[in-house]
Biotite code that builds the C-alpha atoms (Angstrom):
import biotite.structure as struc

atoms = struc.array([
    struc.Atom([105.936, 90.668, 113.251], chain_id="A", res_id=1, res_name="MET", atom_name="CA", element="C"),
    struc.Atom([103.611, 91.920, 110.517], chain_id="A", res_id=2, res_name="THR", atom_name="CA", element="C"),
    struc.Atom([103.800, 90.116, 107.190], chain_id="A", res_id=3, res_name="THR", atom_name="CA", element="C"),
    struc.Atom([102.369, 91.147, 103.845], chain_id="A", res_id=4, res_name="ILE", atom_name="CA", element="C"),
    struc.Atom([101.217, 88.452, 101.462], chain_id="A", res_id=5, res_name="LYS", atom_name="CA", element="C"),
    struc.Atom([101.598, 89.189, 97.764], chain_id="A", res_id=6, res_name="THR", atom_name="CA", element="C"),
    struc.Atom([102.398, 87.316, 94.587], chain_id="A", res_id=7, res_name="THR", atom_name="CA", element="C"),
    struc.Atom([105.672, 87.078, 92.693], chain_id="A", res_id=8, res_name="CYS", atom_name="CA", element="C"),
    struc.Atom([105.229, 86.649, 88.947], chain_id="A", res_id=9, res_name="SER", atom_name="CA", element="C"),
    struc.Atom([107.759, 83.816, 89.023], chain_id="A", res_id=10, res_name="ARG", atom_name="CA", element="C"),
    struc.Atom([107.451, 82.238, 92.490], chain_id="A", res_id=11, res_name="CYS", atom_name="CA", element="C"),
    struc.Atom([103.757, 82.638, 93.311], chain_id="A", res_id=12, res_name="GLY", atom_name="CA", element="C"),
    struc.Atom([102.638, 83.558, 96.835], chain_id="A", res_id=13, res_name="ASP", atom_name="CA", element="C"),
    struc.Atom([105.304, 85.166, 99.010], chain_id="A", res_id=14, res_name="ILE", atom_name="CA", element="C"),
    struc.Atom([105.416, 86.899, 102.401], chain_id="A", res_id=15, res_name="HIS", atom_name="CA", element="C"),
    struc.Atom([107.192, 90.213, 102.957], chain_id="A", res_id=16, res_name="LEU", atom_name="CA", element="C"),
    struc.Atom([107.756, 92.577, 105.862], chain_id="A", res_id=17, res_name="THR", atom_name="CA", element="C"),
    struc.Atom([106.782, 96.263, 105.691], chain_id="A", res_id=18, res_name="PRO", atom_name="CA", element="C"),
    struc.Atom([110.492, 97.079, 105.202], chain_id="A", res_id=19, res_name="ASP", atom_name="CA", element="C"),
    struc.Atom([110.522, 94.926, 102.043], chain_id="A", res_id=20, res_name="ASP", atom_name="CA", element="C"),
    struc.Atom([107.814, 97.011, 100.355], chain_id="A", res_id=21, res_name="VAL", atom_name="CA", element="C"),
    struc.Atom([107.712, 100.618, 99.178], chain_id="A", res_id=22, res_name="SER", atom_name="CA", element="C"),
    struc.Atom([104.587, 102.477, 98.145], chain_id="A", res_id=23, res_name="LEU", atom_name="CA", element="C"),
    struc.Atom([104.335, 105.220, 95.525], chain_id="A", res_id=24, res_name="GLU", atom_name="CA", element="C"),
    struc.Atom([101.152, 107.242, 95.944], chain_id="A", res_id=25, res_name="LEU", atom_name="CA", element="C"),
    struc.Atom([99.586, 109.413, 93.296], chain_id="A", res_id=26, res_name="ARG", atom_name="CA", element="C"),
    struc.Atom([98.598, 112.943, 94.348], chain_id="A", res_id=27, res_name="PRO", atom_name="CA", element="C"),
    struc.Atom([95.519, 112.562, 96.532], chain_id="A", res_id=28, res_name="GLY", atom_name="CA", element="C"),
    struc.Atom([96.982, 109.501, 98.243], chain_id="A", res_id=29, res_name="GLY", atom_name="CA", element="C"),
    struc.Atom([94.244, 106.983, 97.447], chain_id="A", res_id=30, res_name="ARG", atom_name="CA", element="C"),
    struc.Atom([95.931, 104.891, 94.753], chain_id="A", res_id=31, res_name="GLU", atom_name="CA", element="C"),
    struc.Atom([99.398, 104.168, 93.483], chain_id="A", res_id=32, res_name="GLY", atom_name="CA", element="C"),
    struc.Atom([101.848, 101.302, 93.032], chain_id="A", res_id=33, res_name="ASP", atom_name="CA", element="C"),
    struc.Atom([103.821, 99.172, 95.428], chain_id="A", res_id=34, res_name="TYR", atom_name="CA", element="C"),
    struc.Atom([107.268, 97.762, 94.745], chain_id="A", res_id=35, res_name="ARG", atom_name="CA", element="C"),
    struc.Atom([109.220, 94.882, 96.177], chain_id="A", res_id=36, res_name="PHE", atom_name="CA", element="C"),
    struc.Atom([112.037, 92.478, 95.453], chain_id="A", res_id=37, res_name="LYS", atom_name="CA", element="C"),
    struc.Atom([111.064, 88.818, 95.693], chain_id="A", res_id=38, res_name="CYS", atom_name="CA", element="C"),
    struc.Atom([113.090, 87.207, 98.491], chain_id="A", res_id=39, res_name="PRO", atom_name="CA", element="C"),
    struc.Atom([113.294, 83.933, 96.522], chain_id="A", res_id=40, res_name="SER", atom_name="CA", element="C"),
    struc.Atom([114.148, 84.909, 92.930], chain_id="A", res_id=41, res_name="CYS", atom_name="CA", element="C"),
    struc.Atom([115.270, 88.542, 93.651], chain_id="A", res_id=42, res_name="THR", atom_name="CA", element="C"),
    struc.Atom([113.238, 89.979, 90.738], chain_id="A", res_id=43, res_name="ILE", atom_name="CA", element="C"),
    struc.Atom([112.101, 93.586, 91.336], chain_id="A", res_id=44, res_name="HIS", atom_name="CA", element="C"),
    struc.Atom([108.380, 93.941, 90.809], chain_id="A", res_id=45, res_name="GLN", atom_name="CA", element="C"),
    struc.Atom([105.728, 96.654, 90.734], chain_id="A", res_id=46, res_name="ARG", atom_name="CA", element="C"),
    struc.Atom([102.018, 96.143, 91.348], chain_id="A", res_id=47, res_name="ARG", atom_name="CA", element="C"),
    struc.Atom([99.049, 98.539, 91.224], chain_id="A", res_id=48, res_name="PRO", atom_name="CA", element="C"),
    struc.Atom([97.593, 99.516, 94.585], chain_id="A", res_id=49, res_name="ALA", atom_name="CA", element="C"),
    struc.Atom([93.925, 100.468, 94.753], chain_id="A", res_id=50, res_name="ASN", atom_name="CA", element="C"),
    struc.Atom([92.555, 102.364, 97.747], chain_id="A", res_id=51, res_name="SER", atom_name="CA", element="C"),
    struc.Atom([92.041, 99.167, 99.775], chain_id="A", res_id=52, res_name="ARG", atom_name="CA", element="C"),
    struc.Atom([95.616, 97.967, 99.184], chain_id="A", res_id=53, res_name="VAL", atom_name="CA", element="C"),
    struc.Atom([96.979, 101.434, 99.994], chain_id="A", res_id=54, res_name="VAL", atom_name="CA", element="C"),
    struc.Atom([95.061, 101.440, 103.299], chain_id="A", res_id=55, res_name="SER", atom_name="CA", element="C"),
    struc.Atom([96.402, 98.014, 104.264], chain_id="A", res_id=56, res_name="VAL", atom_name="CA", element="C"),
    struc.Atom([99.999, 98.860, 103.336], chain_id="A", res_id=57, res_name="LEU", atom_name="CA", element="C"),
    struc.Atom([99.924, 102.155, 105.216], chain_id="A", res_id=58, res_name="LEU", atom_name="CA", element="C"),
    struc.Atom([98.376, 100.464, 108.265], chain_id="A", res_id=59, res_name="ALA", atom_name="CA", element="C"),
    struc.Atom([101.238, 97.935, 108.344], chain_id="A", res_id=60, res_name="THR", atom_name="CA", element="C"),
    struc.Atom([103.858, 100.701, 108.290], chain_id="A", res_id=61, res_name="GLY", atom_name="CA", element="C"),
    struc.Atom([105.064, 100.516, 104.689], chain_id="A", res_id=62, res_name="VAL", atom_name="CA", element="C"),
    struc.Atom([107.220, 103.509, 103.685], chain_id="A", res_id=63, res_name="HIS", atom_name="CA", element="C"),
    struc.Atom([105.551, 105.721, 101.093], chain_id="A", res_id=64, res_name="PHE", atom_name="CA", element="C"),
    struc.Atom([106.201, 108.721, 98.913], chain_id="A", res_id=65, res_name="GLU", atom_name="CA", element="C"),
    struc.Atom([103.838, 110.836, 96.838], chain_id="A", res_id=66, res_name="VAL", atom_name="CA", element="C"),
    struc.Atom([104.805, 110.883, 93.184], chain_id="A", res_id=67, res_name="ILE", atom_name="CA", element="C"),
    struc.Atom([103.842, 113.899, 91.093], chain_id="A", res_id=68, res_name="ASN", atom_name="CA", element="C"),
    struc.Atom([103.612, 112.856, 87.449], chain_id="A", res_id=69, res_name="PRO", atom_name="CA", element="C"),
    struc.Atom([103.533, 116.493, 86.297], chain_id="A", res_id=70, res_name="ASP", atom_name="CA", element="C"),
    struc.Atom([106.180, 118.392, 88.291], chain_id="A", res_id=71, res_name="PRO", atom_name="CA", element="C"),
    struc.Atom([106.590, 122.131, 87.839], chain_id="A", res_id=72, res_name="ILE", atom_name="CA", element="C"),
    struc.Atom([109.233, 122.912, 85.230], chain_id="A", res_id=73, res_name="THR", atom_name="CA", element="C"),
    struc.Atom([112.044, 125.452, 85.504], chain_id="A", res_id=74, res_name="GLU", atom_name="CA", element="C"),
    struc.Atom([110.403, 127.408, 82.691], chain_id="A", res_id=75, res_name="ARG", atom_name="CA", element="C"),
    struc.Atom([107.093, 127.617, 84.593], chain_id="A", res_id=76, res_name="GLU", atom_name="CA", element="C"),
    struc.Atom([108.951, 128.930, 87.637], chain_id="A", res_id=77, res_name="ILE", atom_name="CA", element="C"),
    struc.Atom([110.719, 131.576, 85.529], chain_id="A", res_id=78, res_name="GLU", atom_name="CA", element="C"),
    struc.Atom([107.431, 132.721, 83.971], chain_id="A", res_id=79, res_name="VAL", atom_name="CA", element="C"),
    struc.Atom([105.760, 132.916, 87.383], chain_id="A", res_id=80, res_name="PHE", atom_name="CA", element="C"),
    struc.Atom([108.689, 134.834, 88.900], chain_id="A", res_id=81, res_name="ALA", atom_name="CA", element="C"),
    struc.Atom([108.615, 137.329, 86.021], chain_id="A", res_id=82, res_name="ALA", atom_name="CA", element="C"),
    struc.Atom([104.873, 137.761, 86.450], chain_id="A", res_id=83, res_name="ALA", atom_name="CA", element="C"),
    struc.Atom([105.342, 138.432, 90.169], chain_id="A", res_id=84, res_name="LEU", atom_name="CA", element="C"),
    struc.Atom([107.839, 141.183, 89.407], chain_id="A", res_id=85, res_name="GLU", atom_name="CA", element="C"),
    struc.Atom([105.601, 142.910, 86.863], chain_id="A", res_id=86, res_name="SER", atom_name="CA", element="C"),
    struc.Atom([102.211, 142.403, 88.554], chain_id="A", res_id=87, res_name="GLU", atom_name="CA", element="C"),
    struc.Atom([101.069, 145.243, 90.848], chain_id="A", res_id=88, res_name="PRO", atom_name="CA", element="C"),
    struc.Atom([98.699, 142.861, 92.668], chain_id="A", res_id=89, res_name="ASP", atom_name="CA", element="C"),
    struc.Atom([100.484, 139.451, 92.965], chain_id="A", res_id=90, res_name="PRO", atom_name="CA", element="C"),
    struc.Atom([97.476, 137.822, 94.663], chain_id="A", res_id=91, res_name="LEU", atom_name="CA", element="C"),
    struc.Atom([95.571, 138.259, 91.408], chain_id="A", res_id=92, res_name="ARG", atom_name="CA", element="C"),
    struc.Atom([97.944, 135.696, 89.807], chain_id="A", res_id=93, res_name="LEU", atom_name="CA", element="C"),
    struc.Atom([96.688, 133.019, 92.185], chain_id="A", res_id=94, res_name="LEU", atom_name="CA", element="C"),
    struc.Atom([93.085, 133.548, 91.132], chain_id="A", res_id=95, res_name="ALA", atom_name="CA", element="C"),
    struc.Atom([93.775, 132.623, 87.501], chain_id="A", res_id=96, res_name="GLY", atom_name="CA", element="C"),
])
């Protein structure tokens, strides 16, 4: 079984399985944060993950999701939809 060694802020070095860790990737997928709950003290923790850590976690089968810090708002969708209705050449909107 694959184990992941990391550090708990309270307990020190700990070993986790890929199911114990979740990875949040920034758009582009090279960096992000990983989260886990320490099996000893049960504190939830978050750590930064550089590109090397991301590669290792993905290779071990850790579940991931891409987090978009700037999601599209409802207002932006409404403005775009209105522009599509009034624009004779909708492809022109994509160029700007």
